[in-house]
C-alpha positions in Angstrom: 169.9 159.3 134.2 168.8 160.9 137.5 165.9 164.0 137.7 164.1 165.3 140.3 160.2 165.1 139.4 158.1 167.9 138.9 154.7 167.4 137.7 152.3 169.8 136.2 148.9 168.1 135.2 146.3 170.2 133.3 142.3 170.5 132.4 139.8 168.6 134.3 136.3 169.1 133.5 134.6 170.0 137.2 131.3 171.6 137.9 129.4 170.9 140.3 127.7 173.3 143.7 126.3 172.3 146.9 125.8 174.3 150.2 128.6 173.4 152.2 131.1 175.0 154.9 134.9 175.7 154.3 136.9 173.1 155.7 140.7 173.8 156.8 143.0 170.9 156.4 146.5 170.3 157.1 148.3 169.9 153.5 149.9 166.7 152.7 152.8 168.0 150.1 155.1 165.0 149.7 155.1 163.0 146.9 154.8 158.6 148.2 157.2 156.1 146.2 154.6 153.1 145.7 156.6 150.5 143.7 154.0 148.8 144.1 152.0 151.2 141.7 151.6 148.7 138.6 150.1 150.1 135.2 147.1 148.3 134.0 144.0 149.0 131.3 141.3 149.9 133.5 143.0 152.8 135.4 141.9 156.2 135.1 141.0 159.1 137.1 138.0 159.7 138.4 135.3 162.8 139.9 133.4 162.5 142.9 130.6 165.3 142.5 130.0 166.7 145.6 126.3 166.2 145.2 126.9 163.1 144.8 125.1 163.1 141.2 124.9 165.3 138.5 122.4 166.0 135.0 124.4 165.9 131.8 123.7 166.3 128.7 125.5 164.1 126.3 125.4 165.9 123.5 122.4 164.2 122.0 119.8 166.8 122.6 118.5 165.0 126.2 119.2 165.4 129.5 120.2 161.9 131.5 119.8 162.5 135.6 122.0 161.5 137.7 125.2 160.5 135.2 128.7 161.6 135.2 130.9 162.4 132.9 133.7 159.8 131.9 136.8 161.1 133.2 139.9 159.0 131.0 142.5 162.2 130.8 145.7 159.9 132.1 145.8 157.8 128.8 148.6 157.6 126.4 146.0 158.7 123.4 144.6 161.6 125.4 147.5 162.9 127.7 150.6 164.4 127.0 154.2 163.4 129.6 157.5 165.8 128.8 161.0 165.1 130.0 162.9 168.6 130.4 166.1 168.3 132.1 165.1 167.7 135.8 161.7 169.0 135.0 158.6 166.0 134.2 155.8 168.1 132.7 151.9 166.1 132.5 149.7 167.9 130.8 146.2 166.6 129.6 142.9 168.4 128.4 139.4 168.1 128.3 137.1 169.4 125.7 133.7 169.4 128.0 132.0 172.5 128.9 134.0 175.8 131.2 137.8 174.8 130.4 139.6 173.6 133.9 142.7 173.2 135.0 144.7 171.4 137.7 148.3 171.7 138.0 150.4 169.7 140.3 154.2 170.6 140.4 156.6 168.7 142.4 160.0 169.7 143.1 162.4 167.4 145.1 159.9 165.2 146.4 157.5 168.2 147.4 154.2 169.0 145.4 151.7 171.8 144.6 148.4 172.1 143.4 146.6 174.5 142.5 143.1 174.1 140.6 141.1 176.6 137.9 138.5 176.4 136.6 137.6 179.6 133.3 136.0 180.3 130.4 135.7 183.7 128.5 133.7 185.4 131.2 135.8 184.2 134.7 138.3 182.4 136.6 137.7 180.6 139.8 140.7 179.6 142.2 139.7 176.6 144.4 141.3 176.1 147.6 142.9 172.4 148.6 141.5 170.3 150.9 143.0 167.4 151.1 145.5 165.7 148.9 147.7 162.7 148.2 150.2 162.2 145.5 151.7 158.7 145.2 154.5 157.5 141.9 156.0 154.3 141.1 159.6 155.4 142.0 161.4 158.4 141.9 163.9 158.3 139.0 162.8 159.0 135.1 164.1 159.1 132.1 162.5 159.4 128.0 160.3 155.9 127.2 159.6 155.2 130.9 155.8 154.5 131.5 154.8 157.0 134.9 151.9 155.8 137.0 150.6 157.7 139.6 147.9 157.6 142.1 146.3 160.8 142.7 144.0 161.6 145.8 142.9 165.6 145.2 140.0 167.6 147.1 139.5 171.3 147.1 136.1 174.2 147.2 135.1 177.3 145.4 133.0 179.6 147.3 130.5 180.8 144.6 128.5 182.6 147.0 129.5 183.8 150.2 126.6 185.2 152.0 124.4 181.5 151.5 128.0 179.6 152.1 127.6 178.2 148.7 130.5 176.1 147.4 131.5 173.5 144.9 133.3 170.8 146.4 135.4 168.3 143.8 137.2 165.2 144.7 139.6 163.7 142.1 141.2 160.1 142.7 142.7 157.3 140.7 145.2 155.7 138.9 147.4 156.9 135.6 149.8 156.2 133.8 151.2 158.0 130.7 154.9 157.5 128.4 157.3 160.0 129.4 158.6 162.2 126.2 161.0 164.7 125.1 160.4 168.0 125.6 159.2 168.6 122.3 157.0 166.1 121.8 153.1 168.5 121.5 150.0 168.2 121.8 150.1 167.7 117.5 153.0 165.2 118.3 149.7 163.4 120.3 147.3 163.8 117.6 149.6 162.2 114.4 151.0 159.4 116.7 146.9 159.0 117.5 146.2 159.0 114.2 149.0 156.9 112.6 147.8 154.0 114.7 143.9 154.2 113.4 145.5 154.5 109.7 147.3 151.6 110.4 143.8 150.0 111.4 142.0 151.5 108.3 145.0 150.1 105.9 144.3 147.0 107.1 140.8 147.0 105.9 139.9 143.5 104.4 137.5 144.6 102.0 138.7 148.0 101.0 137.1 148.0 97.9 133.5 149.0 100.1 135.4 152.1 101.2 134.5 155.4 99.5 135.4 157.3 102.4 138.6 158.2 103.4 140.2 161.0 106.1 143.1 160.8 106.6 144.5 163.9 108.3 147.5 164.3 110.4 148.6 161.4 110.0 152.5 162.5 109.7 152.4 161.1 106.0 155.1 162.6 103.5 154.0 160.3 100.5 151.2 158.2 100.2 151.5 154.5 101.8 151.1 151.6 99.1 148.4 149.8 100.9 146.1 153.4 100.0 146.3 151.9 96.3 143.4 148.8 97.3 140.9 151.3 97.5 139.8 152.1 94.1 136.3 153.3 94.3 137.4 156.6 96.8 134.5 159.0 96.3 136.3 161.4 98.9 139.6 161.2 100.0 141.2 163.8 102.8 144.7 164.4 103.4 144.9 167.5 105.4 147.8 168.5 108.1 150.4 166.3 106.6 153.8 166.7 104.8 153.8 166.6 101.1 156.3 169.2 100.2 159.0 166.5 98.7 156.6 164.5 97.0 154.7 164.0 93.4 151.9 162.5 95.2 152.3 160.0 92.1 149.8 158.0 93.4 146.5 159.9 93.2 146.2 159.0 89.9 144.8 155.7 90.7 141.4 156.9 92.2 139.2 157.6 89.1 136.5 157.8 91.3 137.8 160.6 93.2 135.2 163.5 93.4 136.3 165.4 96.7 140.0 165.9 97.3 141.1 167.7 100.0 145.2 168.5 100.5 145.3 171.3 103.0 148.1 172.9 105.2 150.1 169.9 103.7 153.3 172.4 102.8 152.8 172.1 99.0 155.0 174.8 96.6 152.4 173.4 93.5 150.2 171.5 92.5 150.5 167.4 91.9 150.6 166.8 88.1 148.6 163.2 89.4 145.6 165.5 90.0 145.1 166.5 86.5 143.7 162.2 85.7 141.0 163.1 88.0 138.8 163.6 85.7 135.7 163.5 88.7 137.0 166.0 90.6 133.5 168.2 92.0 135.5 169.4 95.1 138.9 170.6 95.2 141.4 172.1 98.4 144.5 173.3 98.1 143.8 175.8 101.3 147.1 177.2 103.3 149.5 175.5 101.0 152.6 177.7 99.4 151.4 177.3 95.7 152.3 180.0 93.7 151.1 179.3 90.5 148.2 177.7 88.7 149.3 175.3 86.1 146.5 175.4 83.1 146.5 171.8 83.1 143.8 172.4 86.3 141.2 173.8 83.6 141.1 170.9 82.2 138.6 169.3 85.1 135.8 171.0 84.1 133.6 169.2 86.5 134.6 171.0 89.6 132.2 173.0 91.4 134.5 173.8 94.6 137.6 175.6 94.4 139.3 176.2 97.3 143.1 178.0 97.0 142.8 180.8 99.8 146.1 181.2 102.1 148.8 180.6 99.2 151.3 182.5 97.2 149.0 182.9 93.8 149.3 186.7 92.0 147.4 186.2 89.6 144.3 183.7 88.5 145.1 182.6 84.3 142.3 183.1 81.7 141.8 179.4 81.7 140.2 179.4 84.7 137.0 180.2 83.0 136.8 176.8 81.3 135.3 176.0 84.7 131.4 176.5 84.0 130.4 174.7 86.4 132.2 176.6 89.4 129.7 177.5 92.4 132.6 178.2 94.8 135.4 179.8 94.6 137.7 180.6 97.5 141.1 182.5 97.0 141.3 184.0 100.4 144.7 186.0 101.5 145.9 188.6 103.4 149.6 190.5 103.6 151.7 187.3 101.7 149.5 185.5 100.6 147.2 185.5 98.1 148.3 189.0 96.6 146.0 188.5 93.2 144.7 192.3 92.5 142.6 191.9 89.2 140.3 189.1 87.8 140.1 188.2 84.2 138.1 190.2 82.3 134.3 189.5 82.6 135.1 187.5 85.2 131.2 186.9 86.6 129.5 187.6 83.3 130.7 184.6 82.2 131.0 181.8 85.4 127.4 182.3 85.9 127.0 179.6 88.4 129.3 181.3 90.9 127.4 182.2 94.1 130.3 181.6 96.3 133.5 183.6 96.0 136.0 185.3 98.5 138.3 187.4 97.9 141.7 188.5 99.1 142.0 191.2 101.2 143.3 193.6 99.7 141.6 193.1 96.0 139.9 195.7 94.9 136.2 195.3 95.6 135.5 197.2 91.6 137.1 193.7 90.6 134.0 191.6 92.0 131.2 194.8 92.0 129.1 192.0 89.7 129.9 189.5 92.0 126.3 188.4 92.6 126.3 185.9 96.5 124.2 183.1 97.2 120.8 184.0 98.5 120.1 182.9 102.5 
C-alpha cells in the first residue's frame, strides 16, 4: 500500500532569548530518503539553546544553572503517528512551561515547518532559518516504524527596537510506530499504562503491596493475577470500562480502606463491594449509576463518599446509617444527579458531615443546616 507522506509534529518546549540579527536563508523543503537510517534506543531530538545554556527549575524548588530540559518526545511512549489515507501525522506533547508546537507537513516529498510558542496570553510564530528532514523510506503502512532525522532552526523577534530574538535549533533522530487514524492520546496512555500493569502484576512479593493505581489500563475486568495482592488497602481503577462486569474479585481484598472506580461506565454498584467492611473512602464519580442499593449503607466505616456525575434521583433514608460520614459528593448538572431532596433532618443526624457538594439544581433550602468545614 503506497502513500504520499504528510507529517505533522506537535508540541516542543522552546524558550531562550539572545541578542541576534535576523538571517535570511534559502530553505531546503525537500524530504530526503535515507535508507541507512536505523532505529536505535538512544534516538532522540535535542534543543540547542541560542544562549548556549539555560537556568532550569526542575520542580524541586532549586535552580540548576547551565542545564537543558530533557527532550525525548519522539518515542513510542510519548508520540503518536497516524496514517489516514495518503497522510501520515506525527504528534508529540510537552508539558513544561508554555505550550510549544512544531508542525511539519510533507506532501509529495515537499515539507513545510511552522513553529509556535503560546500560552493563555500570547502566541508567537517563528521564522524558519534552516531546515532538513530525512526519512528511512518513502512508502509506509500501518504497523511500520517510521525513522526520521530532523534539523530545524528558527527565530522569533521579541523586541524589534533592541533586536532581541529567540533562536532555537532542534536536531536528532526519532522513531515512531505508525498507527491507524483512530489512535489518539487516550489510546497511547492506555497502551503505556497497560505495559506498566504487566510489570505490576509480575511483582514477586505481592503481599508487601498495599497500594495500586490501575488507572486507564484498558481493563474490562479485574485480572486473575490481582488476587495475589491480599494486603491492598488502596485500589484505584479509574478510567477503565467495567460496564459489563460485576467485579466479583473485589470481595477478596478485605483490607481495602480506599476504593476508586471513577469514569468506568458502571450502571450499578457491584455487589462485591458490600463485603468490604473496612472501606473508609469510596468513589464512583462520573458513572451511570441510577440506584443506590441499601446494602451499600451497611459499610458504616465510610467517611468519604463520592457519587457525583451519576444518574441518581434520590438518596435512600439508609444513608443516615453512615454516621461517620465526613464528606458527601453528589454534584451534577443537567441530566446528572437530578436529586431534589435530602432525607429528613439530614444534617441534624449526620453530625460529622463537614463537606457537602450538592447537585446544581437542588434547592438551597435542602441544605440550609449544612455547616461547612472551617479553613
